[in-house]
Structure formats: C-alpha cells, structure tokens
BADORO-816751 format. One record per atom (N, C-alpha, C, O): x, y, z; residue in three letters. Coordinates in Angstrom, 2 decimals. Layout:
! BADORO-816751
+---------+---------+---------+-----+
:       X :       Y :       Z :   r :
+---------+---------+---------+-----+
:       X :       Y :       Z : Ala :
...
+---------+---------+---------+-----+
//
This chain:
! BADORO-816751
+---------+---------+---------+-----+
:       X :       Y :       Z :   r :
+---------+---------+---------+-----+
:  -12.92 :    9.00 :   -4.74 : Met :
:  -13.02 :    9.31 :   -3.23 : Met :
:  -11.62 :   10.21 :   -2.94 : Met :
:  -10.50 :    9.79 :   -3.21 : Met :
:  -11.88 :   11.46 :   -2.36 : Leu :
:  -10.73 :   12.17 :   -2.00 : Leu :
:  -10.30 :   12.11 :   -0.66 : Leu :
:  -11.11 :   12.45 :    0.20 : Leu :
:   -9.18 :   11.73 :   -0.31 : Ser :
:   -8.52 :   11.48 :    1.04 : Ser :
:   -7.55 :   12.40 :    1.42 : Ser :
:   -6.56 :   12.34 :    0.69 : Ser :
:   -7.48 :   13.32 :    2.41 : Gln :
:   -6.28 :   14.23 :    2.58 : Gln :
:   -5.55 :   14.69 :    1.36 : Gln :
:   -4.32 :   14.72 :    1.26 : Gln :
:   -6.46 :   15.09 :    0.35 : Gly :
:   -6.09 :   15.73 :   -0.92 : Gly :
:   -5.41 :   14.84 :   -1.76 : Gly :
:   -4.65 :   15.24 :   -2.64 : Gly :
:   -5.65 :   13.58 :   -1.52 : His :
:   -5.01 :   12.37 :   -2.39 : His :
:   -6.64 :   11.87 :   -3.08 : His :
:   -7.73 :   11.89 :   -2.51 : His :
:   -6.36 :   11.48 :   -4.36 : Asp :
:   -7.43 :   10.72 :   -5.02 : Asp :
:   -7.12 :    9.19 :   -4.91 : Asp :
:   -6.14 :    8.53 :   -5.27 : Asp :
:   -8.31 :    8.85 :   -4.28 : Val :
:   -8.05 :    7.33 :   -3.94 : Val :
:   -9.32 :    6.52 :   -4.39 : Val :
:  -10.47 :    6.74 :   -4.00 : Val :
:   -8.86 :    5.40 :   -5.41 : Ser :
:   -9.84 :    4.54 :   -5.74 : Ser :
:   -9.40 :    3.08 :   -5.53 : Ser :
:   -8.39 :    2.80 :   -4.89 : Ser :
:  -10.27 :    2.06 :   -6.17 : Tyr :
:  -10.13 :    0.75 :   -6.12 : Tyr :
:   -9.43 :    0.17 :   -7.19 : Tyr :
:  -10.11 :    0.12 :   -8.21 : Tyr :
:   -8.11 :   -0.36 :   -7.33 : Pro :
:   -7.65 :   -1.03 :   -8.56 : Pro :
:   -8.14 :   -2.42 :   -8.90 : Pro :
:   -8.80 :   -3.11 :   -8.13 : Pro :
:   -7.80 :   -2.75 :  -10.04 : Lys :
:   -7.87 :   -4.22 :  -10.58 : Lys :
:   -7.13 :   -5.22 :   -9.71 : Lys :
:   -7.65 :   -6.30 :   -9.43 : Lys :
:   -5.79 :   -4.84 :   -9.24 : Ala :
:   -5.16 :   -5.73 :   -8.49 : Ala :
:   -4.74 :   -4.83 :   -7.02 : Ala :
:   -4.43 :   -3.64 :   -7.09 : Ala :
:   -4.77 :   -5.46 :   -5.92 : Gly :
:   -4.35 :   -4.65 :   -4.85 : Gly :
:   -5.50 :   -3.93 :   -3.92 : Gly :
:   -6.66 :   -4.14 :   -4.25 : Gly :
:   -5.31 :   -3.32 :   -3.09 : Asp :
:   -6.52 :   -2.71 :   -2.25 : Asp :
:   -6.91 :   -1.24 :   -2.51 : Asp :
:   -8.07 :   -0.81 :   -2.56 : Asp :
:   -5.76 :   -0.51 :   -2.65 : Phe :
:   -6.04 :    0.91 :   -3.00 : Phe :
:   -5.15 :    1.56 :   -4.09 : Phe :
:   -4.00 :    1.13 :   -4.14 : Phe :
:   -5.49 :    2.51 :   -4.97 : Phe :
:   -4.86 :    3.01 :   -5.82 : Phe :
:   -4.86 :    4.54 :   -5.81 : Phe :
:   -5.88 :    5.19 :   -6.05 : Phe :
:   -3.71 :    5.06 :   -5.53 : Val :
:   -3.71 :    6.39 :   -5.01 : Val :
:   -3.02 :    7.51 :   -6.08 : Val :
:   -1.91 :    7.29 :   -6.57 : Val :
:   -3.70 :    8.59 :   -6.35 : Asn :
:   -3.43 :    9.59 :   -7.18 : Asn :
:   -2.91 :    8.96 :   -8.74 : Asn :
:   -1.98 :    9.42 :   -9.40 : Asn :
:   -3.69 :    7.91 :   -9.08 : Glu :
:   -3.71 :    7.36 :  -10.50 : Glu :
:   -2.24 :    6.83 :  -10.73 : Glu :
:   -1.84 :    6.70 :  -11.88 : Glu :
:   -1.46 :    6.53 :   -9.68 : Lys :
:   -0.10 :    6.04 :   -9.98 : Lys :
:    0.20 :    4.90 :   -8.92 : Lys :
:    0.74 :    3.88 :   -9.33 : Lys :
:   -0.11 :    5.01 :   -7.56 : Tyr :
:    0.36 :    3.93 :   -6.52 : Tyr :
:   -0.39 :    3.04 :   -6.08 : Tyr :
:   -1.42 :    3.40 :   -5.52 : Tyr :
:   -0.10 :    1.67 :   -6.21 : Thr :
:   -1.08 :    0.47 :   -5.72 : Thr :
:   -0.45 :    0.19 :   -4.42 : Thr :
:    0.77 :    0.15 :   -4.29 : Thr :
:   -1.35 :   -0.01 :   -3.37 : Phe :
:   -1.06 :   -0.65 :   -2.31 : Phe :
:   -1.86 :   -1.89 :   -1.82 : Phe :
:   -3.09 :   -2.00 :   -1.86 : Phe :
:   -1.26 :   -2.49 :   -1.50 : Glu :
:   -1.91 :   -4.07 :   -0.78 : Glu :
:   -1.57 :   -4.10 :    0.73 : Glu :
:   -0.45 :   -3.95 :    1.22 : Glu :
:   -2.58 :   -4.29 :    1.29 : Ile :
:   -2.67 :   -4.06 :    2.85 : Ile :
:   -2.73 :   -5.32 :    3.33 : Ile :
:   -3.49 :   -6.10 :    2.76 : Ile :
:   -1.94 :   -5.79 :    4.50 : Gly :
:   -2.04 :   -7.12 :    5.04 : Gly :
:   -1.14 :   -7.13 :    6.31 : Gly :
:   -0.61 :   -6.13 :    6.79 : Gly :
:   -1.03 :   -8.42 :    6.80 : Gly :
:   -0.17 :   -8.61 :    8.26 : Gly :
:    1.36 :   -8.77 :    7.69 : Gly :
:    1.71 :   -8.62 :    6.52 : Gly :
:    2.09 :   -9.07 :    8.69 : Lys :
:    3.54 :   -8.94 :    8.57 : Lys :
:    3.93 :   -9.99 :    7.54 : Lys :
:    4.93 :   -9.72 :    6.88 : Lys :
:    3.31 :  -11.13 :    7.29 : Asn :
:    3.51 :  -12.03 :    6.19 : Asn :
:    2.91 :  -12.05 :    4.97 : Asn :
:    2.87 :  -13.09 :    4.30 : Asn :
:    2.37 :  -10.84 :    4.55 : Lys :
:    1.54 :  -10.54 :    3.53 : Lys :
:    2.73 :  -10.61 :    2.43 : Lys :
:    3.85 :  -10.18 :    2.68 : Lys :
:    2.36 :  -11.22 :    1.14 : Ser :
:    3.38 :  -11.47 :    0.16 : Ser :
:    3.14 :  -10.36 :   -0.93 : Ser :
:    2.33 :   -9.46 :   -0.70 : Ser :
:    3.83 :  -10.42 :   -2.09 : Phe :
:    3.76 :   -9.49 :   -3.21 : Phe :
:    2.97 :  -10.27 :   -4.31 : Phe :
:    2.90 :   -9.75 :   -5.42 : Phe :
:    2.28 :  -11.60 :   -4.07 : Ala :
:    1.83 :  -12.34 :   -5.33 : Ala :
:    0.54 :  -11.60 :   -5.82 : Ala :
:    0.08 :  -11.83 :   -6.94 : Ala :
:    0.02 :  -10.78 :   -5.01 : Gln :
:   -1.41 :  -10.23 :   -5.83 : Gln :
:   -1.03 :   -8.94 :   -6.67 : Gln :
:   -1.73 :   -8.54 :   -7.60 : Gln :
:    0.18 :   -8.29 :   -6.25 : Ile :
:    0.63 :   -7.15 :   -7.09 : Ile :
:    1.91 :   -7.42 :   -7.79 : Ile :
:    2.50 :   -6.47 :   -8.31 : Ile :
:    2.34 :   -8.51 :   -7.86 : Lys :
:    3.70 :   -8.83 :   -8.48 : Lys :
:    4.00 :   -8.13 :   -9.78 : Lys :
:    5.08 :   -7.61 :  -10.05 : Lys :
:    2.88 :   -8.16 :  -10.59 : Asp :
:    3.20 :   -7.48 :  -11.96 : Asp :
:    2.74 :   -6.15 :  -12.01 : Asp :
:    2.62 :   -5.62 :  -13.11 : Asp :
:    2.46 :   -5.50 :  -10.95 : Val :
:    2.03 :   -4.14 :  -11.06 : Val :
:    2.95 :   -3.06 :  -10.58 : Val :
:    3.42 :   -3.07 :   -9.44 : Val :
:    3.20 :   -2.08 :  -11.52 : Glu :
:    4.10 :   -1.01 :  -11.32 : Glu :
:    3.80 :   -0.17 :  -10.21 : Glu :
:    2.63 :   -0.07 :   -9.84 : Glu :
:    4.74 :    0.46 :   -9.62 : Asn :
:    4.66 :    1.20 :   -8.38 : Asn :
:    3.58 :    0.96 :   -7.52 : Asn :
:    2.69 :    1.75 :   -7.19 : Asn :
:    3.79 :   -0.60 :   -7.07 : Ser :
:    3.05 :   -1.16 :   -6.09 : Ser :
:    3.80 :   -1.58 :   -4.75 : Ser :
:    4.93 :   -2.06 :   -4.80 : Ser :
:    3.15 :   -1.39 :   -3.64 : Phe :
:    3.76 :   -1.64 :   -2.35 : Phe :
:    2.85 :   -2.26 :   -1.42 : Phe :
:    1.69 :   -1.85 :   -1.38 : Phe :
:    3.32 :   -3.45 :   -0.49 : Val :
:    2.73 :   -3.69 :    0.51 : Val :
:    2.70 :   -3.00 :    1.82 : Val :
:    3.76 :   -2.56 :    2.24 : Val :
:    1.74 :   -2.87 :    2.44 : Val :
:    1.59 :   -2.06 :    3.74 : Val :
:    1.29 :   -3.18 :    4.62 : Val :
:    0.31 :   -3.89 :    4.42 : Val :
:    2.21 :   -3.37 :    5.72 : Ala :
:    2.15 :   -4.53 :    6.52 : Ala :
:    1.83 :   -4.09 :    8.08 : Ala :
:    2.42 :   -3.16 :    8.61 : Ala :
:    1.05 :   -4.69 :    8.59 : Asp :
:    0.82 :   -4.79 :   10.27 : Asp :
:    2.00 :   -5.34 :   10.77 : Asp :
:    2.82 :   -6.00 :   10.14 : Asp :
:    2.04 :   -5.01 :   12.00 : Asp :
:    3.04 :   -5.89 :   12.92 : Asp :
:    4.52 :   -6.01 :   12.39 : Asp :
:    5.19 :   -7.03 :   12.58 : Asp :
:    5.02 :   -4.84 :   11.65 : Ile :
:    6.26 :   -4.82 :   11.36 : Ile :
:    6.68 :   -3.45 :   11.94 : Ile :
:    5.88 :   -2.52 :   11.99 : Ile :
:    7.96 :   -3.32 :   12.36 : Glu :
:    8.50 :   -1.78 :   12.78 : Glu :
:    9.30 :   -1.16 :   11.81 : Glu :
:    9.43 :    0.06 :   11.74 : Glu :
:    9.92 :   -2.05 :   10.98 : Ile :
:   10.81 :   -1.35 :   10.05 : Ile :
:   10.52 :   -1.79 :    8.42 : Ile :
:   10.43 :   -2.98 :    8.10 : Ile :
:   10.42 :   -0.95 :    7.67 : Gly :
:   10.02 :   -1.31 :    6.08 : Gly :
:   11.16 :   -1.83 :    5.59 : Gly :
:   12.18 :   -1.77 :    6.28 : Gly :
:   11.19 :   -2.46 :    4.30 : Phe :
:   12.30 :   -3.05 :    3.53 : Phe :
:   11.80 :   -3.24 :    2.28 : Phe :
:   10.69 :   -3.72 :    2.08 : Phe :
:   12.62 :   -2.88 :    1.36 : Gly :
:   12.08 :   -3.02 :   -0.20 : Gly :
:   10.85 :   -2.28 :   -0.45 : Gly :
:   10.89 :   -1.06 :   -0.31 : Gly :
:    9.94 :   -2.76 :   -0.74 : Lys :
:    8.61 :   -2.18 :   -1.27 : Lys :
:    7.59 :   -2.46 :    0.11 : Lys :
:    6.41 :   -2.14 :    0.02 : Lys :
:    8.02 :   -2.95 :    1.17 : Lys :
:    7.09 :   -3.25 :    2.24 : Lys :
:    7.27 :   -2.22 :    3.30 : Lys :
:    8.32 :   -2.06 :    3.92 : Lys :
:    6.04 :   -1.44 :    3.49 : Ile :
:    5.98 :   -0.25 :    4.37 : Ile :
:    5.23 :   -0.86 :    5.56 : Ile :
:    4.38 :   -1.74 :    5.40 : Ile :
:    5.58 :   -0.37 :    6.76 : Pro :
:    4.90 :   -0.55 :    8.16 : Pro :
:    3.65 :    0.25 :    8.00 : Pro :
:    3.66 :    1.37 :    7.49 : Pro :
:    2.52 :   -0.36 :    8.46 : Leu :
:    1.16 :    0.31 :    8.54 : Leu :
:    1.37 :    1.58 :    9.37 : Leu :
:    0.97 :    2.66 :    8.93 : Leu :
:    1.98 :    1.50 :   10.57 : Trp :
:    2.04 :    2.68 :   11.45 : Trp :
:    2.58 :    3.93 :   10.70 : Trp :
:    2.38 :    5.03 :   11.21 : Trp :
:    3.26 :    3.81 :    9.51 : Val :
:    4.04 :    5.06 :    8.88 : Val :
:    2.73 :    5.86 :    8.45 : Val :
:    2.72 :    7.07 :    8.66 : Val :
:    1.67 :    5.29 :    7.88 : Phe :
:    0.67 :    6.03 :    7.57 : Phe :
:   -0.20 :    6.90 :    8.57 : Phe :
:   -0.95 :    7.78 :    8.15 : Phe :
:   -0.09 :    6.67 :    9.64 : Val :
:   -0.54 :    7.53 :   10.77 : Val :
:    0.14 :    8.73 :   10.99 : Val :
:   -0.41 :    9.75 :   11.41 : Val :
:    1.51 :    8.60 :   10.66 : Leu :
:    2.21 :    9.81 :   10.66 : Leu :
:    2.14 :   10.78 :    9.50 : Leu :
:    2.58 :   11.92 :    9.63 : Leu :
:    1.62 :   10.37 :    8.42 : Ile :
:    1.53 :   11.23 :    7.15 : Ile :
:    0.02 :   11.80 :    7.08 : Ile :
:   -0.37 :   12.64 :    6.27 : Ile :
:   -0.74 :   11.19 :    8.08 : Ser :
:   -2.19 :   11.62 :    7.68 : Ser :
:   -2.68 :   12.94 :    8.25 : Ser :
:   -3.81 :   13.35 :    7.99 : Ser :
+---------+---------+---------+-----+
//
C-alpha cells in the first residue's frame, strides 16, 4: 500500500512497517514496547501524550507530517 509517497505494509510484529525500515506500534499513553522490544527501528505511537520521549511518539505528530 502506498501512502503519501511511503510504502506501508503489515509487519510480523507491530502495526505498520514503513519504507521497509520502520516499525510502528500504535496504542494509548500506557502502551509498552513489549510487542516490538526486539525489533530494530521500532517506535510506539501513543495517543493522549503531548510530548514524546525516547522511542515513544505522540500520535498528533503524524497529523502534522501527513
């Protein structure tokens, strides 16, 4: 699937695999990294947080880049 010029597919672990490099796991503010802990280039995209930290990105940021 092509989305905004990016190749998006479904990975074995996580919710989305982008450009054959980045794995994203989507969840609420308490979402952990358990499902993607061993996945290289992986990030949690969390709802209900204002500021990201480490590899946890606020969901609202993706609205700005779309």
